[in-house]
N, C-alpha and C positions, 0 to 999 in steps of 0.2 A: 472769495471775499474771506479772505485770514485775514485778523486782523483789523475787521471793519467795524466800528463804532457808531451806531447811529446818534451821538451828539455832535457838534462842533468842539474847536476848543476852547470859544470863552464859557459855549457852557458847561465844560466837562472845568471850567477854572472855578464859576460863580458855584456848581454845588458840591467840588472843593473843600470853597472859602466855610461854605454853608457847615459843613462837618466839622471843617476844623473847630470853628469856633462853638459849635455845638459840643463837638467833644472834652473843648475845651473849658467850657462853662457849665457842664455836670461834673467835672472830678475837680471843680476851685467848688462848686455849695456843695457836693460833700465833703470835702478837708476842712471848709470855712467852716462848713454844721455843726463837726467834731472836734471839733478846736475851741471852738463855742462850748460844746458841752462840754468837755473838758475841766472848761477855765472856772465854768459854773457849779463844776464837782469839787475843785478842789478848794472854791473860795468856801465852799455849805461845808465842808471835813476841817475848815480853818476856823469857821466862828464855832462849829461845831468843840472844836477843840479849844479854842480858848475859855465857851462858857459850860464846860466837860458835864454837854449832855451826849449821850452813849445812846443814843437814837437807832447810826450806826453802826 
């Protein structure tokens, strides 16, 4: 029974594709949201600089 897997090859390939897609979308989601957060912070700091505000 060494090397026996209860899956056939097509099911393993489908499972691998699902895991690969979910991992890529997971990292893209967080990297994209962190990018948007940084852009918003830069824009906010720029407006505060030009308006002379010392809010931060």
